[in-house]
N, C-alpha and C positions, 0 to 999 in steps of 0.2 A: 568565459573559459576558466576552468579550475586547473591550476598548475600545482604539481606535487613537488615537494622539496626532497624527495627520496625516491629511490627505485623500488622501495618495498610497498607494493600495492596489493590489495586484496579484493577479491570479488566474492560476494555472498549472494545467494539467490534462494527463492522459495516460492511456494504457492499457499494460498489461504482462501478458504470459503468465508466471505464476509458476512453472508447471511443466507438463510433458506426459509423465507417467510411463507411460502405456499403451504408447507406442512402444518404450520401452527397459526395461520391467519394473521401474520404480522403486518405491520403498517406499510411495508414496501409493496405488499400484495393487495391489501384491502384499503389502503389510505388514498387520500387525494391531496393535491397541493404539494408544497415543498417538503421534502423528506430527506434525511441524512442519516448515514450509518458510519460510525468511526470504529475501526478495529486496530488495536495496537499490534505492531509487528516487531519482534525482537530479533536482532542479528545473532548469529551463532557465536560470535565473539565481538567485542567492541572494536571499532576502528580507532585509529589514533587521532583523527580529525573527522569532522562531519563529512560523510561520503555523498556522492551523487547517487540518487535513487531513481530508477525507471520503473514504472508500474503500468500494467495493462490487464485488460480483461481476457481471460482464456475460456470462460464459460459464462454465458448468460442465458437464463431461462426466463422468457418474457411473454406477456400477453400481447398478441398482435392486433387487437381490436382498436388500439389507439397508437398515436405516434410514440416512437421510442425516444425518450429524453433521458440522457444520463451523462454524468461527469464522474471521473475517477482521478484522484490526486494523492500524492504522497505529501503529507503535511507534518510539521513539527519534527523534522528530521534531526536526530542527535547521533552521537557516536555509538549508541546502543540500540537504536531502532527508530521507528517512525509510526505515524498513524496513517492507515489506508482509509481514505475518506471517499465514500460513494454518495452521490446526490442524484435525486430525480425530482420531478415536479409535475404539476398538472394532473392529468388522469392516467399517466403511465403506470403500469402494474409490472413489478419485477418479482419473480418468484425466487430466484437464486442467482448469486454472483460469486464467481471464483476468480481470483486475480493471481498473476505471477509478478514477481518483482526481482530486480537485480540492483545491488548496491556495489559501487566501485569507489575505493578510497585508499588512503594511506593507512598502513597497519604497523603495529609495533613489531620489533624484532628482539630476540633474547639478548643481543649485544647492545641494545639501546641503553643509554645511561640517563637517568633523571637526576640532575644535580640541582638541589635547591637548598 
């Protein structure tokens, strides 16, 4: 559990197309074996501390002739953003993926003082 020391919390959210490999014959659509795509996501403004990030797939366009194998994670989370990481493997063919994300965390306030 993450506990916040302040009542000043912020929620940022967005959507991003991680890739569209069908149109240009990219490796998620034409490849085999382990494949990974990393997409940097930037928050609208920095959090005061590292937020909690929830990520999920809202659109996937896939070939149904093989098993669907997929993993999506938020990695390398900082106060300014994170990497949306999509992985697949074996003979799974993914044409396009769009994700949605939500970040919740402590935010700065104009009355905050930084004394150093």
